[in-house]
N, C-alpha and C positions, 0 to 999 in steps of 0.2 A: 211404644213408652207407656208404663204405667200411668195409670191416671191417679193425681196427687187431691188428696182430699186436706181440706183444712177447718173442718168443722171445728176441732179442740181450739184451734189457737184463735179463731174468728169468736167462738163463745167467750174464751178467756177474756180477749180485748171488751167484747161488750160488757161482761159480767164486771169487771174493773171499772169503765165507765158510768155504769148505773148504781155503783156500791161508791161513787163518790156523787152522786148526783142525789143520793140518800136525805132526805129532808127538804129538796125542793118541792115546788107546789105544781100540780096538774100532770101534763105530757111531760114539762120536764125533769118528771121524777119518772116517767113510766115509758114513755117512746127511746128509745135510743138514738135516733137523730137530733131529737130536741137535747136531750140529758147529754150527748155530745157538745151541741153548741154554748150550750149554758155554760158545761163544765168547763171549756175553753176560756169562754168569759172570766168565769170565777176565779180560775186561775190566774189569767191575767191582772185582773182586782186585786188577787192577792198579793201578786207580785209588787205593785204598783206601791199599794196598800205600806209594805216594808218597807218600803223606801220613803213615804211619805211621811210616817211614823217617826222617822230619823229628822225631819223637819221641823214635825209639831213639838217632839221635845225640845230642841234647840230652840224654837220661839218661847217656850214655856219659860225655858231658866234664863234665857237674854229678858224676859218680864221681870222676872222673880231679882233678877241681881238690880239692875234697873231702878225697881221698887225702893229698893233699901240704898242703893246711891243715893237716890232723889233726897230721902230721909239724911242723908249725911251732905247733903248738900255738891254734889257732883253729878256730871250726866256720865253716863254708862260707856259712850265713848270715852272722856276724860279717863273715867277709872282703869279701864282695860290698857289705855296707852301708859298711865301711871303703875301698873303691876309689871307691864313689859321692861318697863325703865328700871322697876326695882329689883328685876331678874326674878319674879314670884311665877311660875308655871304651874297655875292651878288651873283647870278646864274649867268649862264652865259650869258641868254637871255639878262639881264641886263644890263650887261659887255657890251656886243654887241652893243645895242642901244646909252651907254653912249659913246664908241669908235667912232660910226658914226655921234649922234649929237653934243657932246660935248666932244671935244678931250682935252680942259683943265681940264675938272673935272676928264677923265680917268688920263691924266698926273700924277693928284695929287695924285693918287691912286696907281700908278705905284711909286711914291717918297714915300708913306706910306709902300707898299710892301718891297721897297729896304731896307727901315729904320728895318724894321722888320726882315728883312733876316741878315741884319750885326750884 
């Protein structure tokens, strides 16, 4: 049975890991085993971070909406309930953009939500 030489594939795999480890400090950049461990950790953190980013943005949107709701004498939860009852289907991202860029239009929405609640 002929001997199988795996040099090329092994070198390619190591090169790929070391390329991903570019910019790391010390052994984590130079030594394959350390680099592999760090790259795995980094990829895990990146995966989790993409999920956390969604949570963070939603929190920001809620804070912005709540701030303008309070200025218009209504709580955030009552405002969202009023929008649902008025059958206004705007997501939090759009509502927060309105709150920042066009407070007058947001105040009109608050009035519609209050009307639906009454």
